[in-house]
All heavy atoms as an XYZ file, in Angstrom:
747
protein
N       0.838     -1.174      0.000
C       0.000      0.000      0.000
C       0.881      1.233      0.000
O       1.757      1.394      0.837
C      -0.900      0.000      1.240
C      -1.552      1.339      1.492
S      -2.360      1.458      3.086
C      -4.042      1.403      2.581
N       0.658      2.110     -0.945
C       1.363      3.388     -0.958
C       0.704      4.315      0.045
O      -0.513      4.352      0.157
C       1.288      3.992     -2.355
N       1.518      5.033      0.788
C       0.996      5.913      1.822
C       1.568      7.304      1.692
O       2.733      7.478      1.360
C       1.358      5.391      3.211
S       0.504      3.896      3.678
N       0.740      8.274      1.955
C       1.203      9.644      2.090
C       1.669      9.788      3.527
O       0.933      9.490      4.458
C       0.049     10.637      1.814
O      -0.485     10.353      0.525
C       0.544     12.065      1.901
N       2.883     10.229      3.718
C       3.457     10.325      5.049
C       3.245     11.724      5.606
O       3.506     12.711      4.923
C       4.966      9.993      5.015
C       5.591     10.175      6.383
C       5.180      8.579      4.495
N       2.743     11.783      6.842
C       2.612     13.074      7.494
C       3.989     13.698      7.621
O       4.974     13.014      7.837
C       1.989     12.936      8.884
C       0.508     12.595      8.917
C       0.035     12.471     10.366
C      -0.311     13.653      8.214
N       4.044     14.988      7.494
C       5.323     15.665      7.578
C       5.929     15.883      6.209
O       6.952     16.527      6.077
N       5.282     15.346      5.172
C       5.795     15.549      3.826
C       5.409     16.928      3.294
O       5.857     17.328      2.249
C       5.288     14.451      2.892
O       3.876     14.475      2.814
N       4.590     17.621      4.049
C       4.225     19.003      3.714
C       4.090     19.761      5.033
O       3.913     19.151      6.091
C       2.935     19.035      2.909
C       1.743     18.439      3.616
C       0.515     18.453      2.680
N      -0.609     17.839      3.311
C      -0.897     16.534      3.265
N      -0.137     15.710      2.598
N      -1.956     16.057      3.878
N       4.167     21.088      4.997
C       4.070     21.853      6.248
C       2.757     21.585      6.978
O       1.714     21.424      6.366
C       4.130     23.303      5.785
C       4.764     23.256      4.433
C       4.372     21.927      3.840
N       2.841     21.490      8.295
C       1.654     21.240      9.105
C       1.812     21.918     10.456
O       2.914     22.270     10.862
C       1.466     19.740      9.304
N       0.701     22.117     11.139
C       0.710     22.650     12.489
C       0.272     21.561     13.443
O      -0.501     20.687     13.085
C      -0.277     23.812     12.618
C       0.199     25.081     11.971
C      -0.745     26.221     12.276
O      -1.049     26.454     13.455
O      -1.172     26.859     11.318
N       0.765     21.611     14.660
C       0.314     20.689     15.688
C       0.514     21.345     17.044
O       1.235     22.314     17.175
C       1.022     19.341     15.607
C       2.500     19.417     15.828
N       3.379     19.754     14.830
C       3.253     19.210     16.933
C       4.601     19.746     15.310
N       4.562     19.425     16.585
N      -0.149     20.802     18.019
C      -0.083     21.316     19.375
C       0.408     20.209     20.290
O      -0.042     19.075     20.181
C      -1.476     21.780     19.829
C      -1.607     22.246     21.258
C      -0.853     23.544     21.456
C      -3.063     22.435     21.602
N       1.317     20.538     21.161
C       1.831     19.580     22.131
C       1.540     20.122     23.520
O       1.751     21.302     23.783
C       3.352     19.381     21.968
C       3.891     18.463     23.041
C       3.672     18.863     20.585
N       1.034     19.269     24.389
C       0.788     19.663     25.776
C       1.617     18.764     26.684
O       1.491     17.553     26.638
C      -0.691     19.545     26.112
N       2.484     19.364     27.465
C       3.275     18.606     28.422
C       2.546     18.602     29.750
O       1.894     19.575     30.114
C       4.659     19.238     28.580
C       5.469     19.188     27.319
C       5.525     20.275     26.471
C       6.162     18.034     26.972
C       6.255     20.235     25.294
C       6.899     17.987     25.798
C       6.943     19.089     24.958
N       2.660     17.513     30.474
C       2.002     17.447     31.773
C       2.934     16.780     32.770
O       3.783     15.981     32.411
C       0.658     16.727     31.677
C       0.718     15.300     31.196
C       0.762     14.243     32.100
C       0.707     14.997     29.842
C       0.799     12.927     31.663
C       0.755     13.694     29.395
C       0.800     12.662     30.315
O       0.846     11.361     29.886
N       2.763     17.152     34.030
C       3.656     16.661     35.071
C       3.091     15.483     35.855
O       3.819     14.838     36.590
C       3.998     17.797     36.042
C       4.759     18.903     35.383
N       6.075     18.782     35.014
C       4.378     20.130     34.977
C       6.481     19.889     34.440
N       5.471     20.730     34.399
N       1.795     15.233     35.705
C       1.221     14.126     36.470
C       0.061     13.507     35.707
O      -0.601     14.174     34.906
C       0.725     14.614     37.832
O      -0.423     15.426     37.675
N      -0.172     12.234     35.961
C      -1.315     11.561     35.361
C      -2.616     12.225     35.805
O      -3.554     12.331     35.020
C      -1.334     10.083     35.738
C      -0.322      9.262     34.948
O       0.282      9.796     34.000
O      -0.155      8.081     35.277
N      -2.665     12.668     37.056
C      -3.886     13.290     37.574
C      -4.270     14.507     36.733
O      -5.451     14.720     36.447
C      -3.704     13.697     39.030
N      -3.296     15.288     36.310
C      -3.569     16.472     35.496
C      -4.172     16.086     34.150
O      -5.214     16.610     33.756
C      -2.293     17.290     35.287
C      -2.484     18.443     34.341
C      -3.060     19.625     34.781
C      -2.099     18.345     33.014
C      -3.256     20.690     33.911
C      -2.290     19.402     32.132
C      -2.866     20.580     32.584
N      -3.536     15.157     33.433
C      -4.025     14.797     32.108
C      -5.371     14.089     32.191
O      -6.247     14.300     31.352
C      -2.980     13.983     31.299
C      -3.316     13.982     29.803
C      -2.861     12.568     31.802
C      -3.211     15.305     29.129
N      -5.569     13.280     33.218
C      -6.854     12.603     33.412
C      -7.951     13.641     33.595
O      -9.016     13.546     32.980
C      -6.784     11.623     34.602
C      -8.168     11.199     35.063
C      -5.945     10.416     34.226
N      -7.718     14.632     34.419
C      -8.711     15.681     34.663
C      -8.999     16.466     33.384
O     -10.151     16.760     33.074
C      -8.240     16.619     35.772
C      -9.282     17.641     36.175
C     -10.577     17.024     36.711
O     -10.518     15.977     37.382
O     -11.654     17.589     36.446
N      -7.959     16.784     32.617
C      -8.139     17.549     31.383
C      -8.952     16.772     30.345
O      -9.861     17.321     29.723
C      -6.774     17.950     30.800
C      -6.008     18.921     31.659
C      -6.758     20.222     31.848
O      -7.157     20.871     30.892
N      -6.969     20.595     33.095
N      -8.629     15.504     30.165
C      -9.342     14.699     29.170
C     -10.776     14.432     29.625
O     -11.710     14.522     28.824
C      -8.594     13.385     28.865
C      -9.411     12.483     27.947
C      -7.238     13.683     28.249
N     -10.972     14.134     30.898
C     -12.329     13.913     31.413
C     -13.170     15.177     31.238
O     -14.343     15.098     30.853
C     -12.285     13.490     32.878
N     -12.580     16.327     31.471
C     -13.286     17.599     31.291
C     -13.629     17.815     29.817
O     -14.744     18.228     29.474
C     -12.424     18.740     31.812
O     -13.054     19.975     31.615
N     -12.678     17.534     28.926
C     -12.891     17.659     27.486
C     -14.065     16.782     27.043
O     -14.962     17.225     26.321
C     -11.605     17.245     26.755
C     -11.728     17.150     25.268
C     -11.678     18.282     24.478
C     -11.885     15.912     24.655
C     -11.777     18.191     23.093
C     -11.989     15.809     23.276
C     -11.938     16.953     22.501
N     -14.075     15.537     27.499
C     -15.145     14.603     27.146
C     -16.479     15.088     27.714
O     -17.488     15.128     27.005
C     -14.820     13.179     27.634
C     -13.645     12.609     26.826
C     -16.042     12.263     27.527
C     -13.087     11.297     27.374
N     -16.486     15.475     28.974
C     -17.717     15.944     29.628
C     -18.316     17.142     28.914
O     -19.523     17.190     28.655
C     -17.434     16.324     31.088
O     -16.989     15.218     31.810
N     -17.467     18.121     28.607
C     -17.944     19.326     27.923
C     -18.476     19.008     26.533
O     -19.503     19.549     26.116
C     -16.836     20.360     27.852
C     -16.484     20.952     29.203
C     -15.247     21.833     29.176
O     -14.800     22.225     28.071
O     -14.724     22.131     30.267
N     -17.789     18.133     25.822
C     -18.238     17.763     24.484
C     -19.580     17.050     24.510
O     -20.477     17.354     23.731
N     -19.734     16.116     25.433
C     -21.004     15.392     25.532
C     -22.129     16.315     25.975
O     -23.247     16.225     25.460
C     -20.867     14.201     26.488
C     -19.898     13.103     26.052
C     -19.847     11.989     27.083
C     -20.240     12.565     24.666
N     -21.830     17.233     26.907
C     -22.850     18.177     27.372
C     -23.311     19.094     26.244
O     -24.475     19.503     26.209
C     -22.305     19.014     28.529
N     -22.424     19.376     25.301
C     -22.770     20.222     24.154
C     -23.345     19.399     23.005
O     -23.559     19.913     21.905
C     -21.531     20.982     23.684
N     -23.594     18.107     23.259
C     -24.141     17.184     22.262
C     -23.232     17.053     21.033
O     -23.700     16.885     19.917
C     -25.562     17.578     21.860
C     -26.332     16.389     21.324
O     -26.113     15.258     21.748
N     -27.219     16.634     20.389
N     -21.936     17.153     21.267
C     -20.957     17.000     20.197
C     -20.475     15.553     20.157
O     -20.642     14.807     21.118
C     -19.756     17.921     20.442
C     -20.124     19.384     20.392
C     -18.962     20.295     20.737
O     -17.936     19.795     21.260
O     -19.080     21.497     20.513
N     -19.866     15.180     19.056
C     -19.212     13.880     18.958
C     -17.781     14.062     19.452
O     -17.134     15.061     19.126
C     -19.233     13.367     17.521
C     -20.582     12.884     17.118
N     -21.572     13.725     16.688
C     -21.107     11.638     17.118
C     -22.657     13.021     16.428
N     -22.408     11.750     16.678
N     -17.317     13.114     20.232
C     -15.998     13.214     20.846
C     -15.180     11.977     20.497
O     -15.662     10.862     20.633
C     -16.109     13.332     22.388
C     -14.735     13.409     23.027
C     -16.973     14.525     22.785
N     -13.951     12.206     20.049
C     -13.006     11.127     19.803
C     -11.803     11.417     20.684
O     -11.258     12.519     20.658
C     -12.557     11.072     18.329
C     -13.754     10.842     17.412
C     -11.497      9.985     18.143
C     -13.421     10.974     15.940
N     -11.394     10.437     21.463
C     -10.242     10.615     22.338
C      -9.354      9.389     22.263
O      -9.838      8.259     22.208
C     -10.703     10.860     23.771
N      -8.048      9.622     22.258
C      -7.056      8.552     22.184
C      -6.209      8.620     23.447
O      -5.702      9.682     23.802
C      -6.162      8.711     20.939
C      -7.015      8.714     19.663
C      -5.099      7.621     20.894
C      -6.242      9.058     18.400
N      -6.070      7.489     24.132
C      -5.262      7.432     25.348
C      -4.785      6.004     25.580
O      -5.303      5.057     24.984
C      -6.073      7.913     26.552
N      -3.811      5.861     26.466
C      -3.344      4.524     26.842
C      -4.398      3.847     27.710
O      -5.253      4.515     28.296
C      -2.030      4.613     27.642
O      -2.292      5.312     28.860
C      -0.930      5.298     26.852
N      -4.320      2.545     27.810
C      -5.256      1.795     28.656
C      -5.196      2.287     30.100
O      -6.226      2.469     30.753
C      -4.957      0.289     28.595
O      -5.088     -0.144     27.237
C      -5.901     -0.505     29.476
N      -3.997      2.524     30.596
C      -3.818      3.026     31.965
C      -4.586      4.342     32.155
O      -5.308      4.516     33.138
C      -2.324      3.232     32.247
C      -2.042      3.976     33.501
N      -2.180      3.405     34.756
C      -1.646      5.257     33.707
C      -1.867      4.306     35.671
N      -1.541      5.431     35.057
N      -4.444      5.252     31.205
C      -5.147      6.536     31.312
C      -6.658      6.355     31.135
O      -7.443      7.023     31.805
C      -4.593      7.550     30.311
C      -3.282      8.118     30.729
N      -2.219      8.214     29.870
C      -2.861      8.610     31.915
C      -1.193      8.745     30.523
N      -1.556      8.989     31.755
N      -7.072      5.452     30.233
C      -8.514      5.224     30.046
C      -9.165      4.795     31.340
O     -10.254      5.249     31.677
C      -8.801      4.182     28.978
C      -8.782      4.740     27.598
C      -8.127      4.227     26.522
C      -9.413      5.935     27.153
N      -8.308      5.044     25.448
C      -9.093      6.094     25.797
C     -10.199      6.904     27.773
C      -9.549      7.173     25.040
C     -10.650      7.981     27.026
C     -10.323      8.101     25.678
N      -8.516      3.892     32.060
C      -9.083      3.429     33.324
C      -9.282      4.588     34.291
O     -10.323      4.693     34.948
C      -8.196      2.344     33.944
C      -8.190      1.074     33.129
O      -9.131      0.772     32.397
N      -7.123      0.305     33.240
N      -8.313      5.468     34.376
C      -8.422      6.626     35.270
C      -9.450      7.634     34.758
O     -10.214      8.214     35.544
C      -7.057      7.281     35.436
N      -9.492      7.844     33.446
C     -10.442      8.804     32.863
C     -11.877      8.327     33.073
O     -12.738      9.106     33.489
C     -10.141      9.022     31.357
C      -8.812      9.762     31.195
C     -11.286      9.767     30.678
C      -8.224      9.683     29.795
N     -12.137      7.053     32.793
C     -13.506      6.559     32.969
C     -13.908      6.554     34.437
O     -15.064      6.802     34.761
C     -13.702      5.162     32.332
O     -12.738      4.252     32.861
C     -13.572      5.231     30.815
N     -12.954      6.292     35.330
C     -13.262      6.392     36.767
C     -13.639      7.824     37.121
O     -14.596      8.056     37.878
C     -12.067      5.931     37.600
N     -12.937      8.789     36.558
C     -13.243     10.204     36.821
C     -14.612     10.571     36.245
O     -15.391     11.308     36.871
C     -12.152     11.107     36.218
C     -12.382     12.570     36.409
C     -12.223     12.935     37.883
N     -12.535     14.321     38.089
C     -13.684     14.773     38.609
N     -14.622     13.932     38.983
N     -13.896     16.050     38.760
N     -14.933     10.073     35.063
C     -16.252     10.324     34.468
C     -17.348      9.704     35.333
O     -18.397     10.321     35.551
C     -16.312      9.787     33.035
C     -15.430     10.520     32.019
C     -15.400      9.753     30.700
C     -15.888     11.950     31.804
N     -17.107      8.491     35.829
C     -18.063      7.839     36.737
C     -18.303      8.695     37.973
O     -19.446      8.902     38.386
C     -17.555      6.459     37.179
C     -17.745      5.381     36.136
O     -18.637      5.523     35.269
O     -16.994      4.384     36.187
N     -17.221      9.203     38.574
C     -17.332     10.052     39.765
C     -18.175     11.298     39.492
O     -18.876     11.784     40.372
C     -15.947     10.499     40.239
C     -15.094      9.410     40.820
C     -13.654      9.855     41.031
O     -13.341     11.064     40.868
O     -12.814      8.990     41.351
N     -18.094     11.791     38.261
C     -18.823     13.007     37.886
C     -20.254     12.722     37.423
O     -20.994     13.648     37.090
C     -18.080     13.732     36.757
O     -16.795     14.101     37.184
N     -20.606     11.437     37.335
C     -21.946     11.076     36.900
C     -22.170     11.218     35.404
O     -23.303     11.352     34.944
N     -21.097     11.192     34.634
C     -21.189     11.330     33.173
C     -21.539      9.966     32.573
O     -20.847      8.979     32.817
C     -19.864     11.845     32.571
C     -19.424     13.149     33.226
C     -19.957     11.968     31.056
C     -20.415     14.284     33.107
N     -22.596      9.918     31.778
C     -23.074      8.672     31.168
C     -22.288      8.372     29.893
O     -22.827      8.352     28.792
C     -24.571      8.779     30.881
N     -20.986      8.133     30.058
C     -20.144      7.915     28.883
C     -20.442      6.581     28.204
O     -20.256      6.448     26.995
C     -18.660      8.026     29.238
C     -18.163      6.926     30.119
C     -17.666      5.752     29.579
C     -18.203      7.045     31.503
C     -17.232      4.724     30.391
C     -17.761      6.028     32.318
C     -17.278      4.875     31.757
O     -16.843      3.857     32.569
N     -20.938      5.590     28.943
C     -21.273      4.301     28.344
C     -22.380      4.428     27.318
O     -22.313      3.856     26.232
N     -23.387      5.208     27.650
C     -24.496      5.442     26.717
C     -23.998      6.207     25.486
O     -24.371      5.887     24.355
C     -25.599      6.219     27.424
C     -26.830      6.413     26.585
C     -27.949      7.076     27.331
N     -27.465      7.712     28.565
C     -28.239      8.247     29.473
N     -29.521      8.244     29.321
N     -27.739      8.813     30.548
N     -23.139      7.203     25.713
C     -22.589      7.983     24.596
C     -21.721      7.104     23.701
O     -21.749      7.238     22.477
C     -21.791      9.166     25.126
N     -20.978      6.185     24.309
C     -20.148      5.265     23.534
C     -21.025      4.327     22.699
O     -20.774      4.130     21.509
C     -19.224      4.455     24.469
O     -18.411      5.361     25.214
C     -18.330      3.517     23.686
N     -22.070      3.787     23.308
C     -22.986      2.895     22.595
C     -23.676      3.598     21.435
O     -23.932      2.993     20.394
C     -24.050      2.339     23.545
O     -23.451      1.542     24.529
N     -23.968      4.877     21.606
C     -24.658      5.663     20.572
C     -23.703      6.178     19.500
O     -24.140      6.774     18.518
C     -25.385      6.839     21.221
N     -22.403      5.967     19.684
C     -21.431      6.451     18.701
C     -21.074      7.913     18.885
O     -20.341      8.472     18.071
N     -21.555      8.542     19.941
C     -21.236      9.952     20.198
C     -19.835     10.095     20.782
O     -19.179     11.099     20.593
C     -22.261     10.566     21.147
C     -22.044     12.043     21.386
C     -23.026     12.622     22.396
O     -23.793     11.899     23.025
N     -22.992     13.927     22.549
N     -19.394      9.066     21.493
C     -18.065      9.065     22.106
C     -17.297      7.863     21.596
O     -17.766      6.729     21.691
C     -18.184      9.001     23.635
C     -16.883      8.835     24.423
C     -15.929     10.002     24.173
C     -17.187      8.688     25.910
N     -16.127      8.123     21.033
C     -15.261      7.057     20.538
C     -13.967      7.110     21.348
O     -13.277      8.125     21.359
C     -14.957      7.219     19.034
C     -14.010      6.131     18.553
C     -16.245      7.222     18.226
N     -13.687      6.018     22.046
C     -12.479      5.894     22.841
C     -11.524      4.964     22.103
O     -11.883      3.832     21.795
C     -12.796      5.322     24.226
C     -13.883      6.042     25.024
C     -14.186      5.274     26.300
C     -13.453      7.461     25.335
N     -10.329      5.435     21.828
C      -9.360      4.659     21.062
C      -8.118      4.429     21.915
O      -7.578      5.371     22.506
C      -8.981      5.388     19.757
C     -10.234      5.607     18.895
C      -7.910      4.622     18.996
C     -10.011      6.492     17.690
N      -7.659      3.180     21.966
C      -6.461      2.843     22.722
C      -5.245      3.297     21.922
O      -5.116      3.003     20.739
C      -6.423      1.336     22.984
C      -5.557      0.924     24.163
C      -4.075      0.983     23.869
O      -3.675      0.667     22.735
O      -3.318      1.363     24.762
N      -4.344      4.021     22.561
C      -3.235      4.696     21.888
C      -2.290      3.757     21.150
O      -1.932      4.020     19.991
C      -2.462      5.534     22.897
N      -1.862      2.679     21.775
C      -0.907      1.792     21.115
C      -1.521      1.098     19.907
O      -0.870      0.947     18.874
C      -0.349      0.778     22.109
C       0.597      1.415     23.107
C       1.228      0.401     24.047
O       1.376     -0.773     23.649
O       1.565      0.807     25.163
N      -2.787      0.694     20.016
C      -3.468      0.084     18.871
C      -3.601      1.093     17.733
O      -3.413      0.752     16.568
C      -4.846     -0.421     19.279
C      -4.810     -1.630     20.183
C      -6.201     -2.062     20.635
O      -7.193     -1.693     19.976
O      -6.281     -2.767     21.662
N      -3.924      2.330     18.078
C      -4.068      3.370     17.061
C      -2.744      3.604     16.343
O      -2.705      3.699     15.112
C      -4.562      4.669     17.696
N      -1.673      3.676     17.100
C      -0.361      3.896     16.501
C       0.016      2.753     15.575
O       0.496      2.975     14.456
C       0.684      4.079     17.596
C       2.064      4.532     17.137
C       1.981      5.867     16.400
C       2.995      4.639     18.324
N      -0.229      1.522     16.009
C       0.062      0.362     15.158
C      -0.776      0.385     13.883
O      -0.313     -0.014     12.820
C      -0.213     -0.944     15.910
C       0.813     -1.232     16.989
O       1.892     -0.607     16.984
O       0.525     -2.082     17.865
N      -2.002      0.868     13.993
C      -2.918      0.896     12.851
C      -2.507      1.926     11.807
O      -2.638      1.677     10.612
C      -4.359      1.200     13.328
O      -4.768      0.161     14.209
C      -5.331      1.290     12.166
N      -1.998      3.062     12.230
C      -1.761      4.164     11.297
C      -0.316      4.310     10.832
O      -0.034      5.181     10.013
C      -2.252      5.514     11.868
C      -3.727      5.467     12.185
C      -1.429      5.941     13.066
N       0.576      3.475     11.316
C       1.967      3.634     10.907
C       2.419      2.544      9.941
O       1.957      1.412      9.990
C       2.918      3.641     12.124
O       2.733      2.449     12.879
C       2.698      4.841     13.007
N       3.314      2.934      9.063
C       3.979      2.028      8.137
C       5.464      2.361      8.230
O       5.854      3.519      8.037
C       3.486      2.219      6.687
C       4.295      1.364      5.723
C       2.008      1.916      6.564
N       6.260      1.384      8.563
C       7.707      1.589      8.716
C       8.012      2.754      9.659
O       8.898      3.571      9.403
C       8.366      1.817      7.352
C       8.225      0.611      6.429
O       8.236     -0.534      6.943
O       8.100      0.813      5.208
N       7.231      2.873     10.731
C       7.478      3.897     11.738
C       7.001      5.289     11.394
O       7.268      6.234     12.122
N       6.270      5.437     10.299
C       5.777      6.756      9.884
C       4.261      6.712      9.746
O       3.695      5.702      9.361
C       6.410      7.180      8.566
C       7.909      7.354      8.695
C       8.519      7.791      7.402
C      10.028      7.907      7.627
N      10.741      8.118      6.407
N       3.606      7.840     10.062
C       2.143      7.906      9.972
C       1.740      7.934      8.507
O       2.232      8.725      7.713
C       1.612      9.166     10.701
C       0.114      9.314     10.491
C       1.927      9.077     12.191
N       0.807      7.046      8.179
C       0.252      6.937      6.830
C      -1.107      7.645      6.830
O      -2.017      7.246      7.554
C       0.100      5.462      6.462
S      -0.792      5.170      4.926
N      -1.226      8.699      6.036
C      -2.455      9.495      6.006
C      -3.666      8.640      5.652
O      -4.723      8.762      6.254
C      -2.306     10.687      5.019
C      -3.616     11.409      4.833
C      -1.222     11.627      5.496
N      -3.516      7.748      4.673
C      -4.643      6.914      4.257
C      -5.095      5.994      5.391
O      -6.288      5.810      5.612
C      -4.278      6.105      3.008
C      -4.123      6.944      1.758
C      -2.774      7.670      1.641
O      -1.868      7.434      2.467
O      -2.644      8.487      0.721
N      -4.152      5.412      6.106
C      -4.516      4.544      7.225
C      -5.164      5.341      8.350
O      -6.097      4.876      8.998
C      -3.296      3.799      7.766
C      -2.857      2.678      6.870
C      -1.775      1.877      7.538
N      -1.445      0.712      6.748
C      -0.694     -0.270      7.178
N      -0.191     -0.225      8.403
N      -0.426     -1.293      6.415
N      -4.666      6.551      8.570
C      -5.248      7.416      9.602
C      -6.702      7.731      9.236
O      -7.603      7.631     10.069
C      -4.436      8.699      9.761
C      -4.915      9.554     10.881
C      -4.499      9.305     12.183
C      -5.775     10.615     10.659
C      -4.934     10.097     13.229
C      -6.216     11.411     11.694
C      -5.799     11.154     12.997
N      -6.938      8.080      7.987
C      -8.286      8.381      7.518
C      -9.208      7.187      7.629
O     -10.376      7.306      7.985
N      -8.686      5.998      7.338
C      -9.494      4.789      7.416
C      -9.840      4.437      8.861
O     -10.906      3.900      9.140
C      -8.762      3.617      6.761
N      -8.941      4.766      9.797
C      -9.201      4.472     11.200
C     -10.353      5.301     11.698
O     -11.211      4.901     12.388
C      -7.963      4.757     12.054
C      -8.165      4.408     13.521
S      -6.778      4.808     14.573
C      -6.812      6.571     14.576
């Protein structure tokens, strides 16, 4: 499969550094909560370890993320699986990313 590799043309991206899992868990849980409250579709990618903490935080907040997931409004993607799916020879393949 021929792939268009990200980085082959100028692009912008945002990087957020964090000092603790608690910080990133709170930020992602807030992002998901706000998106669902606004009736938006939300896609989030995280490691399994972070997913467990994020869903626990959503549970604590009373957010019905299970219903949103079942309805297709919330898509939770495991980070390592996503990376394996979209890379070819260690580089992101645009076509595979789009298909995911």
